C-alpha positions as CSV (number, residue, x, y, z in Angstrom):
1,X,30.3,-43.1,107.0
2,X,28.1,-40.3,107.9
3,X,29.5,-37.6,109.4
4,X,26.9,-35.4,111.1
5,X,28.4,-31.8,112.3
6,X,27.0,-31.1,116.2
7,X,23.5,-28.2,116.1
8,X,25.8,-26.7,118.2
9,X,27.9,-24.9,117.0
10,X,26.6,-22.7,114.8
11,X,29.1,-21.8,111.5
12,X,29.8,-25.1,108.9
13,X,32.8,-26.1,108.9
14,X,32.4,-27.7,105.1
15,X,34.9,-27.0,102.2
16,X,36.4,-29.6,99.8
17,X,37.8,-32.5,101.1
18,X,38.1,-35.8,102.6
19,X,37.7,-38.5,104.9
20,X,40.4,-41.1,106.2
21,X,40.7,-43.6,108.2
22,X,44.0,-45.2,109.0
23,X,44.7,-48.5,110.8
24,X,42.5,-50.9,111.3
25,X,39.5,-48.9,110.1
26,X,40.7,-49.1,107.2
27,X,42.0,-52.5,106.4
28,X,39.1,-53.4,107.4
29,X,39.7,-54.8,110.7
30,X,37.9,-53.5,113.5
31,X,37.3,-55.5,116.9
32,X,34.9,-55.5,119.3
33,X,37.9,-53.3,120.8
34,X,39.4,-50.5,118.7
35,X,40.5,-47.6,118.6
36,X,39.8,-44.3,116.0
37,X,42.7,-43.3,113.6
38,X,41.3,-40.7,111.3
39,X,42.2,-38.0,109.6
40,X,40.6,-35.1,107.4
41,X,42.2,-33.6,104.2
42,X,40.6,-30.0,103.6
43,X,41.8,-27.4,100.3
44,X,41.0,-24.1,102.0
45,X,39.6,-21.0,99.7
46,X,43.0,-19.7,100.3
47,X,45.6,-19.7,102.0
48,X,43.7,-17.3,105.1
49,X,41.0,-19.8,105.3
50,X,43.9,-22.7,106.8
51,X,44.2,-22.2,110.3
52,X,39.8,-20.6,110.0
53,X,38.7,-24.6,108.5
54,X,41.5,-26.0,111.0
55,X,40.5,-24.6,113.6
56,X,37.0,-25.9,112.8
57,X,37.4,-29.7,111.5
58,X,39.8,-29.7,115.6
59,X,35.4,-29.3,117.1
60,X,35.0,-32.8,115.3
61,X,37.5,-34.8,118.1
62,X,36.1,-33.6,120.6
63,X,32.4,-33.1,119.3
64,X,32.2,-29.2,119.3
65,X,32.9,-29.3,123.5
């Protein structure tokens, strides 16, 4: 899986983390009519970075809009 960060978002969200696939995708049972059940586990460098990173990753849900 390749994750593309929208080019109009100027700051990079990256930190150590992992993309998770749940549900039918995680079980490799997807059909043509499916939904998305995904998650991101991330590890901020410091506790004060948690909310900033959370907001950046939330932008993935709306493609930066």
